[in-house]
C-alpha positions as a Markdown table, in Angstrom:
| # | Residue | x | y | z |
|---|---|---|---|---|
| 1 | Unk | 50.7 | -21.8 | -8.0 |
| 2 | Unk | 52.0 | -18.3 | -7.6 |
| 3 | Unk | 54.9 | -17.2 | -5.4 |
| 4 | Unk | 52.9 | -15.0 | -3.0 |
| 5 | Unk | 53.1 | -16.9 | 0.3 |
| 6 | Unk | 52.0 | -15.2 | 3.6 |
| 7 | Unk | 51.6 | -17.3 | 6.8 |
| 8 | Unk | 50.8 | -20.4 | 4.9 |
| 9 | Unk | 48.5 | -18.5 | 2.5 |
| 10 | Unk | 49.2 | -19.3 | -1.1 |
| 11 | Unk | 48.1 | -17.2 | -4.1 |
| 12 | Unk | 46.6 | -19.6 | -6.6 |
| 13 | Unk | 45.4 | -19.0 | -10.2 |
| 14 | Unk | 41.8 | -20.3 | -10.4 |
| 15 | Unk | 42.8 | -22.6 | -13.3 |
| 16 | Unk | 45.0 | -24.5 | -10.7 |
| 17 | Unk | 42.3 | -24.9 | -8.0 |
| 18 | Unk | 41.7 | -28.4 | -6.7 |
| 19 | Unk | 39.1 | -30.1 | -4.5 |
| 20 | Unk | 40.2 | -29.9 | -0.8 |
| 21 | Unk | 41.8 | -26.4 | -1.0 |
| 22 | Unk | 40.6 | -24.0 | 1.6 |
| 23 | Unk | 39.9 | -20.6 | 0.0 |
| 24 | Unk | 40.4 | -17.7 | 2.4 |
| 25 | Unk | 40.5 | -14.6 | 0.2 |
| 26 | Unk | 39.5 | -13.6 | -3.4 |
| 27 | Unk | 41.0 | -11.1 | -5.8 |
| 28 | Unk | 37.9 | -8.9 | -5.2 |
| 29 | Unk | 35.6 | -8.2 | -2.2 |
| 30 | Unk | 33.3 | -11.2 | -1.2 |
| 31 | Unk | 30.3 | -8.9 | -1.5 |
| 32 | Unk | 31.0 | -8.4 | -5.2 |
| 33 | Unk | 30.5 | -12.1 | -5.8 |
| 34 | Unk | 27.7 | -14.7 | -5.2 |
| 35 | Unk | 29.6 | -16.4 | -2.4 |
| 36 | Unk | 27.8 | -16.5 | 0.9 |
| 37 | Unk | 30.7 | -17.9 | 3.0 |
| 38 | Unk | 33.8 | -15.7 | 3.4 |
| 39 | Unk | 36.2 | -18.6 | 3.6 |
| 40 | Unk | 35.3 | -22.2 | 2.6 |
| 41 | Unk | 36.8 | -25.5 | 1.6 |
| 42 | Unk | 36.3 | -26.6 | -2.1 |
| 43 | Unk | 34.3 | -29.8 | -2.1 |
| 44 | Unk | 33.0 | -30.2 | -5.6 |
| 45 | Unk | 34.0 | -29.2 | -9.2 |
| 46 | Unk | 31.0 | -26.9 | -9.4 |
| 47 | Unk | 32.6 | -24.6 | -6.7 |
| 48 | Unk | 35.8 | -24.5 | -8.8 |
| 49 | Unk | 33.7 | -23.4 | -11.8 |
| 50 | Unk | 32.0 | -20.7 | -9.8 |
| 51 | Unk | 35.3 | -19.4 | -8.5 |
| 52 | Unk | 36.8 | -19.3 | -12.0 |
| 53 | Unk | 33.8 | -17.3 | -13.3 |
| 54 | Unk | 34.2 | -14.8 | -10.5 |
| 55 | Unk | 38.0 | -14.5 | -10.0 |
| 56 | Unk | 41.3 | -14.7 | -11.8 |
| 57 | Unk | 43.1 | -15.9 | -8.6 |
| 58 | Unk | 42.4 | -16.6 | -4.9 |
| 59 | Unk | 44.4 | -17.1 | -1.7 |
| 60 | Unk | 44.4 | -20.6 | -0.2 |
| 61 | Unk | 45.2 | -21.6 | 3.4 |
| 62 | Unk | 47.7 | -24.5 | 3.1 |
| 63 | Unk | 47.2 | -25.6 | 6.7 |
| 64 | Unk | 43.5 | -26.1 | 6.2 |
| 65 | Unk | 43.7 | -27.6 | 2.8 |
| 66 | Unk | 42.9 | -31.3 | 2.7 |
| 67 | Unk | 44.3 | -34.1 | 0.6 |
| 68 | Unk | 42.0 | -35.9 | -1.8 |
| 69 | Unk | 41.7 | -38.9 | 0.6 |
| 70 | Unk | 40.8 | -36.6 | 3.6 |
| 71 | Unk | 38.3 | -34.8 | 1.4 |
| 72 | Unk | 36.6 | -38.0 | 0.3 |
| 73 | Unk | 35.8 | -38.9 | 3.9 |
| 74 | Unk | 34.0 | -35.6 | 4.5 |
| 75 | Unk | 32.4 | -35.2 | 1.1 |
| 76 | Unk | 29.1 | -37.1 | 1.7 |
| 77 | Unk | 28.3 | -35.4 | 5.0 |
| 78 | Unk | 29.2 | -31.8 | 4.1 |
| 79 | Unk | 27.3 | -30.9 | 1.0 |
| 80 | Unk | 24.9 | -28.3 | 2.5 |
| 81 | Unk | 27.1 | -25.2 | 2.0 |
| 82 | Unk | 27.6 | -26.0 | -1.7 |
| 83 | Unk | 24.0 | -26.8 | -2.2 |
| 84 | Unk | 23.0 | -23.5 | -0.6 |
| 85 | Unk | 25.5 | -21.7 | -2.7 |
| 86 | Unk | 24.3 | -23.3 | -6.0 |
| 87 | Unk | 20.7 | -22.8 | -5.1 |
| 88 | Unk | 21.4 | -19.1 | -4.1 |
| 89 | Unk | 23.0 | -18.5 | -7.5 |
| 90 | Unk | 20.1 | -20.2 | -9.2 |
| 91 | Unk | 17.6 | -18.1 | -7.2 |
| 92 | Unk | 19.5 | -14.8 | -8.1 |
| 93 | Unk | 19.4 | -15.9 | -11.8 |
| 94 | Unk | 15.7 | -16.6 | -11.5 |
| 95 | Unk | 15.0 | -13.2 | -10.0 |
| 96 | Unk | 17.1 | -11.6 | -12.7 |
| 97 | Unk | 15.0 | -13.4 | -15.3 |
| 98 | Unk | 11.7 | -12.5 | -13.6 |
| 99 | Unk | 12.6 | -8.9 | -13.0 |
| 100 | Unk | 11.9 | -7.7 | -16.6 |
| 101 | Unk | 8.5 | -9.4 | -16.5 |
| 102 | Unk | 7.7 | -7.7 | -13.2 |
| 103 | Unk | 8.9 | -4.2 | -14.3 |
| 104 | Unk | 7.1 | -4.4 | -17.7 |
| 105 | Unk | 3.9 | -5.6 | -15.9 |
| 106 | Unk | 4.2 | -2.7 | -13.4 |
| 107 | Unk | 4.7 | -0.1 | -16.1 |
| 108 | Unk | 1.8 | -1.6 | -18.2 |
| 109 | Unk | -0.6 | -1.6 | -15.2 |
| 110 | Unk | 0.2 | 2.0 | -14.6 |
| 111 | Unk | -0.4 | 2.8 | -18.2 |
| 112 | Unk | -3.6 | 0.8 | -18.5 |
| 113 | Unk | -5.3 | 2.5 | -15.4 |
| 114 | Unk | -4.1 | 5.9 | -16.5 |
| 115 | Unk | -5.6 | 5.5 | -19.9 |
| 116 | Unk | -9.0 | 4.4 | -18.4 |
| 117 | Unk | -8.8 | 7.4 | -16.0 |
| 118 | Unk | -8.5 | 9.6 | -19.1 |
| 119 | Unk | -11.6 | 8.2 | -20.6 |
| 120 | Unk | -10.0 | 5.7 | -23.0 |
| 121 | Unk | -11.4 | 2.2 | -23.5 |
| 122 | Unk | -9.8 | -0.5 | -21.2 |
| 123 | Unk | -7.1 | -2.3 | -23.1 |
| 124 | Unk | -8.1 | -5.9 | -22.3 |
| 125 | Unk | -5.5 | -7.4 | -24.7 |
| 126 | Unk | -2.7 | -5.6 | -22.9 |
| 127 | Unk | -4.0 | -6.8 | -19.5 |
| 128 | Unk | -4.1 | -10.4 | -20.8 |
| 129 | Unk | -0.5 | -10.1 | -22.2 |
| 130 | Unk | 0.8 | -8.9 | -18.9 |
| 131 | Unk | -1.0 | -11.6 | -16.9 |
| 132 | Unk | 0.2 | -14.4 | -19.2 |
| 133 | Unk | 3.8 | -13.3 | -18.8 |
| 134 | Unk | 3.3 | -13.3 | -15.0 |
| 135 | Unk | 1.7 | -16.8 | -15.1 |
| 136 | Unk | 4.6 | -18.1 | -17.1 |
| 137 | Unk | 7.1 | -16.6 | -14.7 |
| 138 | Unk | 5.3 | -17.9 | -11.6 |
| 139 | Unk | 5.0 | -21.4 | -13.1 |
| 140 | Unk | 8.7 | -21.3 | -13.8 |
| 141 | Unk | 9.8 | -20.0 | -10.4 |
| 142 | Unk | 7.2 | -18.7 | -8.0 |
| 143 | Unk | 9.7 | -17.7 | -5.3 |
| 144 | Unk | 11.4 | -15.2 | -7.7 |
| 145 | Unk | 8.2 | -13.4 | -8.6 |
| 146 | Unk | 6.9 | -13.4 | -5.0 |
| 147 | Unk | 10.2 | -11.9 | -3.9 |
| 148 | Unk | 9.8 | -9.1 | -6.5 |
| 149 | Unk | 6.3 | -8.5 | -5.3 |
| 150 | Unk | 7.6 | -7.6 | -1.9 |
| 151 | Unk | 9.5 | -4.6 | -3.3 |
| 152 | Unk | 7.0 | -1.7 | -2.9 |
| 153 | Unk | 8.2 | 1.6 | -4.2 |
| 154 | Unk | 5.4 | 3.1 | -6.2 |
| 155 | Unk | 3.5 | 6.3 | -5.3 |
| 156 | Unk | 0.6 | 5.0 | -7.4 |
| 157 | Unk | -0.8 | 2.5 | -4.8 |
| 158 | Unk | -3.8 | 1.4 | -6.9 |
| 159 | Unk | -1.9 | 0.3 | -10.0 |
| 160 | Unk | 0.9 | -1.5 | -8.1 |
| 161 | Unk | -1.6 | -3.0 | -5.6 |
| 162 | Unk | -3.6 | -4.4 | -8.5 |
| 163 | Unk | -0.5 | -6.0 | -10.0 |
| 164 | Unk | 0.5 | -7.5 | -6.6 |
| 165 | Unk | -3.0 | -8.9 | -6.2 |
| 166 | Unk | -2.8 | -10.4 | -9.6 |
| 167 | Unk | 0.6 | -12.1 | -8.9 |
| 168 | Unk | -0.5 | -13.3 | -5.4 |
| 169 | Unk | -3.8 | -14.6 | -6.8 |
| 170 | Unk | -2.0 | -16.5 | -9.5 |
| 171 | Unk | 0.5 | -18.0 | -7.0 |
| 172 | Unk | -2.4 | -19.0 | -4.7 |
| 173 | Unk | -4.2 | -20.6 | -7.7 |
| 174 | Unk | -1.1 | -22.5 | -8.5 |
| 175 | Unk | -0.9 | -23.7 | -4.8 |
| 176 | Unk | -4.5 | -24.9 | -5.3 |
| 177 | Unk | -3.6 | -26.8 | -8.4 |
| 178 | Unk | -5.6 | -24.7 | -10.9 |
| 179 | Unk | -4.6 | -25.2 | -14.6 |
| 180 | Unk | -2.7 | -22.5 | -16.5 |
| 181 | Unk | -5.8 | -21.2 | -18.3 |
| 182 | Unk | -7.6 | -20.6 | -15.1 |
| 183 | Unk | -4.5 | -19.0 | -13.6 |
| 184 | Unk | -4.6 | -16.5 | -16.5 |
| 185 | Unk | -8.3 | -15.8 | -15.8 |
| 186 | Unk | -7.6 | -15.4 | -12.1 |
| 187 | Unk | -4.7 | -13.0 | -12.9 |
| 188 | Unk | -6.9 | -10.8 | -15.0 |
| 189 | Unk | -9.5 | -10.8 | -12.2 |
| 190 | Unk | -6.8 | -9.7 | -9.8 |
| 191 | Unk | -5.5 | -7.0 | -12.1 |
| 192 | Unk | -8.9 | -5.4 | -12.7 |
| 193 | Unk | -10.6 | -6.0 | -9.3 |
| 194 | Unk | -10.1 | -2.3 | -8.2 |
| 195 | Unk | -10.6 | -0.7 | -11.6 |
| 196 | Unk | -13.7 | 1.1 | -10.3 |
| 197 | Unk | -11.4 | 3.2 | -8.0 |
| 198 | Unk | -10.6 | 5.4 | -10.9 |
| 199 | Unk | -14.1 | 6.9 | -10.3 |
| 200 | Unk | -13.3 | 7.7 | -6.7 |
| 201 | Unk | -11.8 | 11.2 | -6.1 |
| 202 | Unk | -8.1 | 11.1 | -5.0 |
| 203 | Unk | -9.0 | 13.2 | -2.0 |
| 204 | Unk | -11.1 | 10.4 | -0.7 |
| 205 | Unk | -8.7 | 7.6 | -1.8 |
| 206 | Unk | -5.8 | 9.2 | 0.0 |
| 207 | Unk | -7.5 | 10.9 | 2.9 |
| 208 | Unk | -5.3 | 10.7 | 6.0 |
| 209 | Unk | -8.1 | 10.6 | 8.5 |
| 210 | Unk | -11.4 | 8.7 | 8.9 |
| 211 | Unk | -13.9 | 8.9 | 6.1 |
| 212 | Unk | -17.3 | 10.6 | 6.7 |
| 213 | Unk | -20.3 | 8.4 | 6.0 |
| 214 | Unk | -20.8 | 10.1 | 2.6 |
| 215 | Unk | -17.1 | 9.6 | 1.7 |
| 216 | Unk | -17.4 | 5.9 | 2.8 |
| 217 | Unk | -20.4 | 5.5 | 0.5 |
| 218 | Unk | -18.4 | 7.0 | -2.4 |
| 219 | Unk | -15.4 | 4.8 | -1.6 |
| 220 | Unk | -17.5 | 1.7 | -1.5 |
| 221 | Unk | -19.1 | 2.6 | -4.8 |
| 222 | Unk | -15.9 | 1.5 | -6.5 |
| 223 | Unk | -17.3 | -2.1 | -6.6 |
| 224 | Unk | -20.4 | -1.0 | -8.6 |
| 225 | Unk | -18.4 | 1.4 | -10.7 |
| 226 | Unk | -16.0 | -1.4 | -11.6 |
| 227 | Unk | -18.8 | -3.6 | -12.7 |
| 228 | Unk | -20.2 | -0.9 | -14.9 |
| 229 | Unk | -16.9 | -0.1 | -16.5 |
| 230 | Unk | -16.1 | -3.8 | -17.2 |
| 231 | Unk | -19.5 | -4.7 | -18.5 |
| 232 | Unk | -19.2 | -2.0 | -21.1 |
| 233 | Unk | -16.2 | -3.9 | -22.6 |
| 234 | Unk | -17.1 | -7.0 | -24.7 |
| 235 | Unk | -13.7 | -8.5 | -24.2 |
| 236 | Unk | -14.1 | -8.8 | -20.5 |
| 237 | Unk | -15.3 | -12.1 | -19.1 |
| 238 | Unk | -18.2 | -12.5 | -16.6 |
| 239 | Unk | -15.7 | -13.8 | -14.0 |
| 240 | Unk | -13.8 | -10.6 | -14.1 |
| 241 | Unk | -17.0 | -8.5 | -13.7 |
| 242 | Unk | -18.0 | -10.7 | -10.8 |
| 243 | Unk | -14.7 | -10.3 | -8.9 |
| 244 | Unk | -14.8 | -6.5 | -9.4 |
| 245 | Unk | -18.4 | -6.4 | -8.1 |
| 246 | Unk | -18.2 | -8.9 | -5.2 |
| 247 | Unk | -14.6 | -8.9 | -3.8 |
| 248 | Unk | -15.8 | -6.9 | -0.8 |
| 249 | Unk | -18.7 | -9.2 | 0.0 |
| 250 | Unk | -18.4 | -11.2 | 3.3 |
| 251 | Unk | -19.2 | -14.8 | 4.1 |
| 252 | Unk | -21.5 | -13.6 | 6.9 |
| 253 | Unk | -23.5 | -11.4 | 4.6 |
| 254 | Unk | -22.3 | -8.1 | 6.0 |
| 255 | Unk | -20.2 | -7.0 | 3.0 |
| 256 | Unk | -21.0 | -4.6 | 0.2 |
| 257 | Unk | -22.4 | -3.6 | -2.2 |
| 258 | Unk | -25.2 | -6.3 | -2.0 |
| 259 | Unk | -24.7 | -8.1 | 1.3 |
| 260 | Unk | -24.4 | -11.5 | -0.3 |
| 261 | Unk | -24.0 | -14.6 | 1.8 |
| 262 | Unk | -21.3 | -17.2 | 1.3 |
| 263 | Unk | -23.2 | -19.4 | -1.1 |
| 264 | Unk | -23.7 | -16.5 | -3.6 |
| 265 | Unk | -20.1 | -15.2 | -3.7 |
| 266 | Unk | -18.1 | -16.5 | -6.7 |
| 267 | Unk | -15.1 | -18.6 | -5.9 |
| 268 | Unk | -12.6 | -16.3 | -7.6 |
| 269 | Unk | -14.1 | -13.4 | -5.7 |
| 270 | Unk | -13.5 | -15.2 | -2.4 |
| 271 | Unk | -9.9 | -15.9 | -3.4 |
| 272 | Unk | -9.2 | -12.4 | -4.6 |
| 273 | Unk | -10.8 | -11.0 | -1.4 |
| 274 | Unk | -8.2 | -12.9 | 0.7 |
| 275 | Unk | -5.2 | -11.6 | -1.4 |
| 276 | Unk | -6.6 | -8.1 | -1.7 |
| 277 | Unk | -7.0 | -7.7 | 2.1 |
| 278 | Unk | -3.6 | -9.2 | 2.8 |
| 279 | Unk | -1.8 | -6.8 | 0.5 |
| 280 | Unk | -3.8 | -3.8 | 1.7 |
| 281 | Unk | -3.0 | -4.5 | 5.3 |
| 282 | Unk | 0.7 | -5.3 | 4.5 |
| 283 | Unk | 1.3 | -2.1 | 2.5 |
| 284 | Unk | 2.1 | 1.5 | 3.5 |
| 285 | Unk | -0.6 | 3.9 | 2.7 |
| 286 | Unk | -0.9 | 7.7 | 3.2 |
| 287 | Unk | -3.2 | 7.1 | 6.1 |
| 288 | Unk | -1.6 | 4.0 | 7.7 |
| 289 | Unk | 1.6 | 2.1 | 8.1 |
| 290 | Unk | 1.7 | -1.3 | 6.6 |
| 291 | Unk | 1.6 | -4.2 | 9.1 |
| 292 | Unk | 4.1 | -7.1 | 9.0 |
| 293 | Unk | 3.2 | -10.2 | 7.0 |
| 294 | Unk | 2.8 | -12.1 | 10.3 |
| 295 | Unk | 0.3 | -9.6 | 11.7 |
| 296 | Unk | -1.5 | -9.4 | 8.3 |
| 297 | Unk | -1.9 | -13.1 | 8.2 |
| 298 | Unk | -3.1 | -13.1 | 11.8 |
| 299 | Unk | -5.8 | -10.6 | 10.9 |
| 300 | Unk | -6.9 | -12.8 | 8.0 |
| 301 | Unk | -7.0 | -15.9 | 10.2 |
| 302 | Unk | -9.1 | -14.0 | 12.8 |
| 303 | Unk | -11.6 | -13.1 | 10.1 |
| 304 | Unk | -11.9 | -16.6 | 8.6 |
| 305 | Unk | -15.5 | -17.8 | 8.3 |
| 306 | Unk | -16.9 | -14.3 | 8.9 |
| 307 | Unk | -15.1 | -12.2 | 6.2 |
| 308 | Unk | -13.1 | -14.9 | 4.3 |
| 309 | Unk | -13.2 | -18.5 | 3.3 |
| 310 | Unk | -11.3 | -20.5 | 5.9 |
| 311 | Unk | -9.9 | -23.0 | 3.5 |
| 312 | Unk | -8.5 | -20.3 | 1.2 |
| 313 | Unk | -7.0 | -18.4 | 4.1 |
| 314 | Unk | -5.3 | -21.7 | 5.2 |
| 315 | Unk | -3.8 | -22.3 | 1.8 |
| 316 | Unk | -2.7 | -18.6 | 1.6 |
| 317 | Unk | -1.0 | -18.7 | 5.0 |
| 318 | Unk | 0.9 | -21.9 | 4.0 |
| 319 | Unk | 1.9 | -20.3 | 0.7 |
| 320 | Unk | 3.2 | -17.1 | 2.3 |
| 321 | Unk | 4.7 | -18.7 | 5.4 |
| 322 | Unk | 4.8 | -17.3 | 8.9 |
| 323 | Unk | 8.2 | -15.8 | 8.3 |
| 324 | Unk | 8.4 | -15.1 | 4.6 |
| 325 | Unk | 11.8 | -14.1 | 3.1 |
| 326 | Unk | 12.1 | -10.3 | 2.9 |
| 327 | Unk | 10.5 | -9.5 | 6.2 |
| 328 | Unk | 12.6 | -7.7 | 8.7 |
| 329 | Unk | 13.3 | -9.4 | 12.1 |
| 330 | Unk | 14.1 | -7.4 | 15.2 |
| 331 | Unk | 15.8 | -9.5 | 17.9 |
| 332 | Unk | 15.4 | -9.0 | 21.6 |
| 333 | Unk | 19.0 | -7.7 | 21.9 |
| 334 | Unk | 18.3 | -5.0 | 19.3 |
| 335 | Unk | 20.0 | -6.5 | 16.3 |
| 336 | Unk | 18.0 | -6.4 | 13.1 |
| 337 | Unk | 18.2 | -8.6 | 10.0 |
| 338 | Unk | 16.4 | -9.9 | 6.9 |
| 339 | Unk | 14.5 | -13.2 | 7.1 |
| 340 | Unk | 16.1 | -15.3 | 4.4 |
| 341 | Unk | 14.3 | -18.7 | 4.8 |
| 342 | Unk | 13.1 | -21.5 | 7.1 |
| 343 | Unk | 13.6 | -25.2 | 7.0 |
| 344 | Unk | 10.3 | -27.0 | 6.3 |
| 345 | Unk | 10.7 | -28.8 | 9.7 |
| 346 | Unk | 11.3 | -25.5 | 11.6 |
| 347 | Unk | 8.9 | -22.9 | 10.1 |
| 348 | Unk | 8.8 | -21.0 | 13.4 |
| 349 | Unk | 12.6 | -20.7 | 13.6 |
| 350 | Unk | 13.8 | -18.8 | 10.6 |
| 351 | Unk | 17.3 | -18.0 | 9.3 |
| 352 | Unk | 18.1 | -14.3 | 9.4 |
| 353 | Unk | 20.8 | -12.3 | 7.7 |
| 354 | Unk | 21.8 | -9.8 | 10.4 |
| 355 | Unk | 22.6 | -6.4 | 8.9 |
| 356 | Unk | 22.3 | -4.0 | 11.9 |
| 357 | Unk | 24.0 | -4.4 | 15.3 |
| 358 | Unk | 22.4 | -4.0 | 18.7 |
| 359 | Unk | 22.7 | -0.2 | 18.3 |
| 360 | Unk | 21.0 | -0.6 | 14.9 |
| 361 | Unk | 24.0 | 0.5 | 13.0 |
| 362 | Unk | 25.2 | -1.2 | 9.8 |
| 363 | Unk | 27.5 | -4.1 | 10.6 |
| 364 | Unk | 29.2 | -6.9 | 8.8 |
| 365 | Unk | 26.5 | -9.3 | 7.6 |
| 366 | Unk | 26.2 | -12.8 | 9.2 |
| 367 | Unk | 23.6 | -15.5 | 9.4 |
| 368 | Unk | 21.7 | -16.3 | 12.6 |
| 369 | Unk | 19.8 | -19.6 | 12.4 |
| 370 | Unk | 17.2 | -19.9 | 15.2 |
| 371 | Unk | 16.6 | -23.6 | 14.4 |
| 372 | Unk | 20.3 | -24.2 | 15.2 |
| 373 | Unk | 20.1 | -22.4 | 18.5 |
| 374 | Unk | 22.5 | -19.7 | 17.6 |
| 375 | Unk | 23.5 | -17.3 | 20.4 |
| 376 | Unk | 24.1 | -13.6 | 20.5 |
| 377 | Unk | 27.5 | -11.9 | 21.5 |
| 378 | Unk | 26.3 | -12.0 | 25.1 |
| 379 | Unk | 25.8 | -15.7 | 25.0 |
| 380 | Unk | 22.0 | -15.6 | 25.0 |
| 381 | Unk | 19.8 | -17.5 | 22.6 |
| 382 | Unk | 18.5 | -15.3 | 19.9 |
| 383 | Unk | 14.8 | -14.4 | 20.3 |
| 384 | Unk | 12.7 | -12.5 | 17.8 |
| 385 | Unk | 11.1 | -9.4 | 19.5 |
| 386 | Unk | 9.1 | -8.3 | 16.5 |
| 387 | Unk | 8.7 | -8.8 | 12.8 |
| 388 | Unk | 8.5 | -5.7 | 10.6 |
| 389 | Unk | 7.5 | -5.3 | 6.9 |
| 390 | Unk | 10.0 | -5.0 | 4.1 |
| 391 | Unk | 11.7 | -1.7 | 4.1 |
| 392 | Unk | 11.7 | -1.2 | 7.9 |
| 393 | Unk | 14.8 | 0.4 | 9.4 |
| 394 | Unk | 15.6 | 1.7 | 5.9 |
| 395 | Unk | 16.8 | -1.8 | 4.9 |
| 396 | Unk | 16.7 | -2.3 | 1.1 |
| 397 | Unk | 16.1 | -6.1 | 0.8 |
| 398 | Unk | 16.7 | -6.1 | -3.0 |
| 399 | Unk | 20.2 | -4.5 | -2.5 |
| 400 | Unk | 21.2 | -7.4 | -0.3 |
| 401 | Unk | 19.8 | -9.9 | -2.8 |
| 402 | Unk | 21.9 | -8.2 | -5.6 |
| 403 | Unk | 25.0 | -8.4 | -3.4 |
| 404 | Unk | 24.4 | -12.2 | -3.3 |
| 405 | Unk | 23.9 | -12.4 | 0.4 |
| 406 | Unk | 20.3 | -13.6 | 0.4 |
| 407 | Unk | 19.5 | -17.3 | 0.3 |
| 408 | Unk | 16.3 | -18.2 | -1.7 |
| 409 | Unk | 13.1 | -19.2 | 0.0 |
| 410 | Unk | 12.8 | -22.8 | 0.9 |
| 411 | Unk | 16.5 | -23.4 | 1.8 |
């Protein structure tokens, strides 16, 4: 141990750390590490390893340090902080591994649609390569890819929307137990479902106000235009053509372009229709502000059995969750934070990383757990006033994830 002693605080080289020591300070800011808790007792060798990776030395509170016998009594009952820490590190690593796949897929989707817009033939092989990488990533760690799909920063809505629809469709297919080869087919369908929009003038696609009847007819023509474009390419499967042509049909027969009833709409088209509508409602557009995930899911549920297949909507809601990580929660006292997870037994009471105070100014981050009955500074139980979409209040959810403050979904 070092000789730096202040009020029972001992400076300790990380090579000398032992189970039972209470770490109160690091040799760098906590926010520069993956540690969620600013001050904790070492309970397992894994924590020592994590500290050694991050720091050369730390400060230990001698008064709060336990002997090995005292530690043994508490070990079995107090594993949750360590488990959350390890899982959070694993989640951050999974996102870091998935990020290159996401960014490469995003760039490729932009390139593919731009090439078609310029009159070049659709590069189906490139689409399949992108989708296969997404399937592999989702099968490895779906939470990481779904987290990345929440980060919306592209001006080219059609290309990024198509990629998100592909990813969410693959994830929903996985939820339904579809085999990998069908997930790849489904991903291609999602990626190309809106390809006909390249035939719709930008002035109509991005019009801020209501469309005229003629403009609406042109907008709706993207389904037929997509069918024509895809049928001209021999590498495109019939399922991909069907989804592009029928993803705006409705179960009650009031959809377009053909007014098909439920029995005539292909299964993949029904699935992509759910995902497509969710992402469109949940995303900012030039002419409308994106709704929160909760409100978007409510709209889907209200339209089950008229627009959408009720069973698919149910599976999708269970997959996304009522309070998905990355949504922004505004509490009744004005504080604002990022939803970081829900216990499976308390899905209506999420954990929230508070990042703005009651005056909605940046504050020191802390976790509020509604399932635990946490109370605000005034002693009142926390209540969620409203859920906002990612990016609300100027909060960059990915910045907090990179800081190591965000716990992965499911914890």
